[in-house]
MOPAC internal coordinates of N, CA, C and O (Angstrom, degrees):
PM7 1SCF
backbone

  N    0.0000 0     0.00 0     0.00 0    0    0    0
  C    1.4524 1     0.00 0     0.00 0    1    0    0
  C    1.5243 1   109.56 1     0.00 0    2    1    0
  O    1.2310 1   121.02 1   -49.79 1    3    2    1
  N    1.3190 1   115.65 1   130.21 1    3    2    1
  C    1.4561 1   120.56 1   177.24 1    5    3    2
  C    1.5228 1   109.44 1   -86.99 1    6    5    3
  O    1.2310 1   120.57 1   -34.93 1    7    6    5
  N    1.3198 1   116.52 1   145.07 1    7    6    5
  C    1.4607 1   122.49 1   173.48 1    9    7    6
  C    1.5165 1   106.86 1  -114.93 1   10    9    7
  O    1.2310 1   120.32 1   -63.53 1   11   10    9
  N    1.3330 1   116.99 1   116.47 1   11   10    9
  C    1.4584 1   121.05 1  -172.38 1   13   11   10
  C    1.5294 1   110.16 1  -133.05 1   14   13   11
  O    1.2310 1   121.20 1   -12.55 1   15   14   13
  N    1.3253 1   115.31 1   167.45 1   15   14   13
  C    1.4594 1   120.49 1   177.73 1   17   15   14
  C    1.5199 1   112.05 1   -83.38 1   18   17   15
  O    1.2310 1   120.04 1   145.91 1   19   18   17
  N    1.3295 1   117.54 1   -34.09 1   19   18   17
  C    1.4583 1   121.02 1  -176.75 1   21   19   18
  C    1.5233 1   108.91 1  -130.30 1   22   21   19
  O    1.2310 1   121.26 1   -50.12 1   23   22   21
  N    1.3298 1   115.20 1   129.88 1   23   22   21
  C    1.4639 1   119.73 1  -176.44 1   25   23   22
  C    1.5186 1   113.54 1   -96.19 1   26   25   23
  O    1.2310 1   119.98 1   177.61 1   27   26   25
  N    1.3184 1   117.64 1    -2.39 1   27   26   25
  C    1.4646 1   118.93 1  -173.68 1   29   27   26
  C    1.5233 1   112.09 1   -63.75 1   30   29   27
  O    1.2310 1   119.86 1   138.15 1   31   30   29
  N    1.3365 1   117.88 1   -41.85 1   31   30   29
  C    1.4630 1   119.75 1  -179.50 1   33   31   30
  C    1.5238 1   111.06 1   -71.16 1   34   33   31
  O    1.2310 1   120.37 1   148.61 1   35   34   33
  N    1.3345 1   116.91 1   -31.39 1   35   34   33
  C    1.4652 1   118.98 1  -179.00 1   37   35   34
  C    1.5245 1   111.58 1   -75.79 1   38   37   35
  O    1.2310 1   120.75 1   153.72 1   39   38   37
  N    1.3160 1   116.17 1   -26.28 1   39   38   37
  C    1.4688 1   119.08 1   176.81 1   41   39   38
  C    1.5212 1   110.97 1   -67.15 1   42   41   39
  O    1.2310 1   120.20 1   151.18 1   43   42   41
  N    1.3204 1   117.22 1   -28.82 1   43   42   41
  C    1.4614 1   120.90 1  -177.46 1   45   43   42
  C    1.5246 1   113.42 1   -88.91 1   46   45   43
  O    1.2310 1   119.85 1  -174.44 1   47   46   45
  N    1.3318 1   117.89 1     5.56 1   47   46   45
  C    1.4621 1   118.39 1  -179.44 1   49   47   46
  C    1.5213 1   112.61 1   -72.33 1   50   49   47
  O    1.2310 1   120.30 1   152.38 1   51   50   49
  N    1.3270 1   117.03 1   -27.62 1   51   50   49
  C    1.4601 1   121.29 1  -176.45 1   53   51   50
  C    1.5138 1   107.51 1  -148.33 1   54   53   51
  O    1.2310 1   120.48 1   -29.77 1   55   54   53
  N    1.3318 1   116.68 1   150.23 1   55   54   53
  C    1.4685 1   117.91 1  -173.01 1   57   55   54
  C    1.5194 1   112.42 1   -76.51 1   58   57   55
  O    1.2310 1   119.24 1   164.76 1   59   58   57
  N    1.3400 1   119.06 1   -15.24 1   59   58   57
  C    1.4595 1   121.32 1  -179.12 1   61   59   58
  C    1.5288 1   113.31 1   -95.12 1   62   61   59
  O    1.2310 1   119.81 1  -174.45 1   63   62   61
  N    1.3187 1   117.96 1     5.55 1   63   62   61
  C    1.4592 1   120.23 1  -178.09 1   65   63   62
  C    1.5231 1   110.36 1   -71.20 1   66   65   63
  O    1.2310 1   121.15 1   -43.23 1   67   66   65
  N    1.3492 1   115.41 1   136.77 1   67   66   65
  C    1.4519 1   121.70 1   178.04 1   69   67   66
  C    1.5176 1   108.78 1  -124.32 1   70   69   67
  O    1.2310 1   120.57 1   -35.81 1   71   70   69
  N    1.3279 1   116.52 1   144.19 1   71   70   69
  C    1.4580 1   122.15 1   175.06 1   73   71   70
  C    1.5206 1   107.70 1  -100.53 1   74   73   71
  O    1.2310 1   120.44 1   -57.57 1   75   74   73
  N    1.3372 1   116.76 1   122.43 1   75   74   73
  C    1.4591 1   121.51 1  -179.33 1   77   75   74
  C    1.5184 1   109.74 1  -129.53 1   78   77   75
  O    1.2310 1   120.69 1   -27.03 1   79   78   77
  N    1.3356 1   116.30 1   152.97 1   79   78   77
  C    1.4585 1   121.96 1   175.43 1   81   79   78
  C    1.5165 1   108.33 1  -107.03 1   82   81   79
  O    1.2310 1   120.92 1   -53.56 1   83   82   81
  N    1.3264 1   115.84 1   126.44 1   83   82   81
  C    1.4614 1   121.26 1   176.99 1   85   83   82
  C    1.5188 1   107.86 1  -137.81 1   86   85   83
  O    1.2310 1   121.07 1   -57.29 1   87   86   85
  N    1.3409 1   115.55 1   122.71 1   87   86   85
  C    1.4657 1   122.32 1   174.65 1   89   87   86
  C    1.5190 1   111.67 1    56.02 1   90   89   87
  O    1.2310 1   120.54 1  -140.18 1   91   90   89
  N    1.3406 1   116.56 1    39.82 1   91   90   89
  C    1.4528 1   120.53 1   177.03 1   93   91   90
  C    1.5056 1   115.49 1    81.42 1   94   93   91
  O    1.2310 1   119.56 1   174.79 1   95   94   93
  N    1.3062 1   118.45 1    -5.21 1   95   94   93
  C    1.4640 1   121.47 1   177.67 1   97   95   94
  C    1.5158 1   108.79 1  -107.88 1   98   97   95
  O    1.2310 1   121.24 1   -24.72 1   99   98   97
  N    1.3201 1   115.23 1   155.28 1   99   98   97
  C    1.4618 1   121.22 1  -179.12 1  101   99   98
  C    1.5255 1   107.82 1  -108.25 1  102  101   99
  O    1.2310 1   120.92 1   -51.59 1  103  102  101
  N    1.3322 1   115.85 1   128.41 1  103  102  101
  C    1.4589 1   121.87 1  -176.49 1  105  103  102
  C    1.5191 1   110.52 1  -122.41 1  106  105  103
  O    1.2310 1   121.25 1   -28.22 1  107  106  105
  N    1.3283 1   115.21 1   151.78 1  107  106  105
  C    1.4585 1   121.93 1   165.54 1  109  107  106
  C    1.5144 1   106.33 1  -107.49 1  110  109  107
  O    1.2310 1   120.56 1   -57.40 1  111  110  109
  N    1.3440 1   116.54 1   122.60 1  111  110  109
  C    1.4569 1   120.43 1   178.14 1  113  111  110
  C    1.5189 1   108.70 1  -121.75 1  114  113  111
  O    1.2310 1   121.48 1   -22.75 1  115  114  113
  N    1.3235 1   114.78 1   157.25 1  115  114  113
  C    1.4498 1   121.05 1  -179.66 1  117  115  114
  C    1.5250 1   107.28 1  -145.36 1  118  117  115
  O    1.2310 1   120.69 1   -65.91 1  119  118  117
  N    1.3304 1   116.29 1   114.09 1  119  118  117
  C    1.4606 1   119.32 1  -175.89 1  121  119  118
  C    1.5267 1   112.16 1   -73.59 1  122  121  119
  O    1.2310 1   120.16 1   148.37 1  123  122  121
  N    1.3316 1   117.31 1   -31.63 1  123  122  121
  C    1.4630 1   118.58 1  -174.54 1  125  123  122
  C    1.5255 1   112.60 1   -87.37 1  126  125  123
  O    1.2310 1   120.23 1   144.94 1  127  126  125
  N    1.3250 1   117.16 1   -35.06 1  127  126  125
  C    1.4698 1   120.47 1  -178.67 1  129  127  126
  C    1.5243 1   107.36 1  -129.16 1  130  129  127
  O    1.2310 1   120.17 1   -84.48 1  131  130  129
  N    1.3240 1   117.27 1    95.52 1  131  130  129
  C    1.4475 1   121.63 1  -166.81 1  133  131  130
  C    1.5127 1   114.83 1   -75.56 1  134  133  131
  O    1.2310 1   119.34 1   176.27 1  135  134  133
  N    1.3280 1   118.87 1    -3.73 1  135  134  133
  C    1.4571 1   117.50 1   178.75 1  137  135  134
  C    1.5106 1   112.85 1   -80.45 1  138  137  135
  O    1.2310 1   119.16 1   176.74 1  139  138  137
  N    1.3301 1   119.21 1    -3.26 1  139  138  137
  C    1.4478 1   121.95 1  -179.88 1  141  139  138
  C    1.5275 1   112.49 1   -93.94 1  142  141  139
  O    1.2310 1   119.81 1  -152.83 1  143  142  141
  N    1.3305 1   117.97 1    27.17 1  143  142  141
  C    1.4525 1   120.24 1   178.93 1  145  143  142
  C    1.5242 1   110.04 1   -77.12 1  146  145  143
  O    1.2310 1   120.96 1   -35.43 1  147  146  145
  N    1.3431 1   115.77 1   144.57 1  147  146  145
  C    1.4578 1   119.64 1   177.27 1  149  147  146
  C    1.5191 1   108.53 1  -153.76 1  150  149  147
  O    1.2310 1   121.80 1   -19.22 1  151  150  149
  N    1.3586 1   114.15 1   160.78 1  151  150  149
  C    1.4502 1   120.68 1   179.24 1  153  151  150
  C    1.5106 1   108.28 1  -137.37 1  154  153  151
  O    1.2310 1   120.63 1   -34.97 1  155  154  153
  N    1.3283 1   116.39 1   145.03 1  155  154  153
  C    1.4648 1   119.65 1  -179.86 1  157  155  154
  C    1.5171 1   109.98 1   -96.58 1  158  157  155
  O    1.2310 1   120.99 1   -39.75 1  159  158  157
  N    1.3396 1   115.72 1   140.25 1  159  158  157
  C    1.4607 1   120.55 1   176.46 1  161  159  158
  C    1.4943 1   111.33 1    97.37 1  162  161  159
  O    1.2310 1   120.10 1   180.00 1  163  162  161

C-alpha cells in the first residue's frame, strides 16, 4: 500500500479504483487488481 499526499493521480491508474473513507482516512481500493491500494496522509 502506498501512502501519498494526493490520491487523484492514483485513482486514475486503473478504471476500477474507488476512493473510500474509513476511520477518518481516505483510501484508494481496487477489488479486481489489488496492487493499486493507497492511503492518504
